[in-house]
N, C-alpha and C positions, 0 to 999 in steps of 0.2 A: 503493500499500500505506499503511495506516495505522500509527502506531506500534505500536499493540497487535499489528496482524498481522505485523509486521517481528519483533516480539519472539516469537512464537509460532514464526516461522519459523526464528529462530536457535535455538530452544529444541529444535527437533527436532534440530539437528547439533550440540548439546554444550553448550549455554547452560546452565550451572548457576545462574544469578541472582545472579552476585556482580558482573555488569559494570556499567561506570560509563556509562551511554549518556547523551544529550543531557539527559534532563530531571535525573538526578542529578548530571551534571556543572554544571547551571546551578545548583543547590542548592548546591554546593560553591562556586562564585563569590558566591554571594549571603551564605553564612554562614563563608566560611573566611577565612585571614588575609589574603588578597589580596582579598577583597569588595570591590566597586562600580570594579574598573578595566577593567570591558568596553569594547574601543576600536573604533571603526569608520572607515573611510575612506569608506563608501558602498558600494563593491563588496566590501570584505574586514571581516568583524566578528571580533576576536580575544577570545576568553574565557580568562581566568587560571584555574588549576586547583589552586589550594590551596599549591604549590610553585611558588618564584620560578623564572621561566624557560620552563617548558612553557606552551603555547597550543594551543587548540582553535580553528582557523578555520574560518568559515563563509564561502563564496563566492558573490557574489550570481549566480543566473541569469537569463538573457533568453530566456523562452520564447513560443513562437508555435506555430501548427498544425503546424508542421514538426518540432518538437522544441525544443530549447534550444543557446543558446550561453553561455559562461561563459570568463573570463579565468583560467586554473588559476593562472598566476603572471605577477603585474605588480610588478615591484622597487618602482615610487613607491607604490602601494597598500600592500604589506607592509610597508614603510618606516614609512608612516604609522602602523601598529597595532603596531610594537614589533618587527617581523621586519628586521635590518638586516642580516643573514649575507648573505656573497656565494657564492654556488651556483658549483660548479665541474664537476659530474658528475651524471647522472642514471643511477640503477638499476631494475630491474625483476626482480619475479620472479614464477612462475607456481606454485602449490602445488595438485596435483591433488585431494589427500584432505583432507577437513576435520579438525581436529587437529593440522595440520602446525605445527610449533612452530620458528621461526627465532629464537635469542636466547640469551642477553643479550649484545649486540654492542656494543663501543665501540673507539676506537682512541685509543693513549696521545698527550700532546703530545709533539713539537710537531706532529704530524700528527691532532691529536683533531678529531672530524668534527659538526658540527651537520647536523640531519636534517629534512627536511621531508616528511611520508609523507603518501600520499592511496590509496586503494582504487579501482583501475581497473574490476573486475569482482569481485562477492562481498562479503564482509564479513569482520573481522578483530577480535579483541582485541589492541589495542597496549599496551603496558605500559614504562615507565622507571622506573629506579631512581637515584636522587641519589647521585652517589659525590664529592662535592664535600666534603673533610673538614672544610672551614671552614663548610659552610652548616647553618643550625640544622636542618634537613630533611635531613641526611646519613641515608642507608638508607631513606628513606620512598620509597613509590612513587606512580604516577599511573597509574591505566587508563582508557583510553578505547574505545569501541567507533567503528570506523571501517566506512562502506558504501559501495559503489558509489553507490548509491540516494541516501544524504545528501549526497555530496560533500564532507564534512569532510575538514580537512586537520590534521595534528598538527606542530606545531613543537617538535623537541627538541633544546636548545641542547648544546654540548660539556658534557662533565661528568656525563653519564648513559649509563647502560647502557640497550640498546633491544632490545626483542624483542615478537614478536607471536605470536599462534595464529590460523590460520584457522578460521572457524565454518562455510564451506559449502563445497562441493567448488569446484575450478577458481578459486580467487580469486587475482587478479592485484594485484600492490602496486607502487606506483611510488613512489622517494623520491630527492628531492635530497640532495646532501651538500657540505659545505664544502672539503672537501680528498679528493684521490685516495687508494685504496685503498693503505695501506702495509703489506704483511703483517709488517714488522719490529715494527710498533706495533700490529699487531692483536690483541685481548684479549677475555676475555668473563667472566661472572659466571655462577655456576650459576641455571639457570632455576627449579630445586626448592630452593633453599634454605630450609630449615625455619625459620631466623630471619627471614627475610623475609616467607614467607607470601605470596607474590604471587598473586592470585585466578584463577588459569587455570581455566577451566571442566572440571569433572571427564570423564573419558571412559575407557571400559574399557581395559584393556590401556597408558594414559597416550598422551602426544600422539606423533606422528612426529617423529624428531629425526635429525639428522645425527651421525656419530660424534663428530664436533667439538665439537657442542653437548652432548655427554653428559658432557663431560670439564672444562667449566668449574669454578673454585674458588669456594666462598661468601665472602660479603664478607667474613668475620673472617679469611681466608687471603688475600685480594688486599691487594696493598703500595700505599700510597697514591699515588695517580696524578693526581688534580687538587686 
C-alpha cells in the first residue's frame, strides 16, 4: 500500500487531516528545535519530534519471499539511539471500533512510567502532552500516526500524558512500560482539554471512551507531578 493509499484508507475511518504522519514528522525534525538529531544504530533509527524526549523509531526489516523478520526490541540497539529505559512489563489492548480513545494516562512518581508503543494490527493516532513544569514545552503535544504496516514505534518518556485513538476496526496496540501498574499513582489528563486543542480526528458522536477517561481534569486543574 502506498502512502497515498494508506492516507485514503485512514480517511475513511475518521482521519480529519490533522495527524502528523511520517512526512510531517520528518519536516518537524528538519526545522524544529531538535533539528538534525536523527540517530541510527543500523537496525533502529530514532527521529526527534520537536519536544525533548519523545522519539519516533523505525525498525529495520529483513524481507524475503516468505515475508519478513525484525527485532522489535534490542536493548543494545535502542540504547545506541538514546532509549536507555529499562522495561519491566508488556501491555496489549484490542479496540474493536474505530474512534476508541484510550487516554490521557500517566503514573505519578515514584512509579512514573516511560512507554514504548507499537501497533500490531490496524492504526492509531498517538498523542502525548508534556507535563514537566520546568520544561520549555510544558503543555505542548506531539501527535504521530502508528500503523501495523509501517511498524513504527513511539518512545514516550516519563513526564508525559499519553493516549491514542484507533483509526480502523480491530486495532491491537502493544506497549512496554518501565514500572508496574500502581493504582495509587494512576492519573489522567482530559482528552478534550480546550486549552490543549489536541488533534483528535472528528467523529460523529465523539470517541468511544471508558467512564474513567471521561472524568480526567484539565491541565490547569492538574497538580504539579513532574
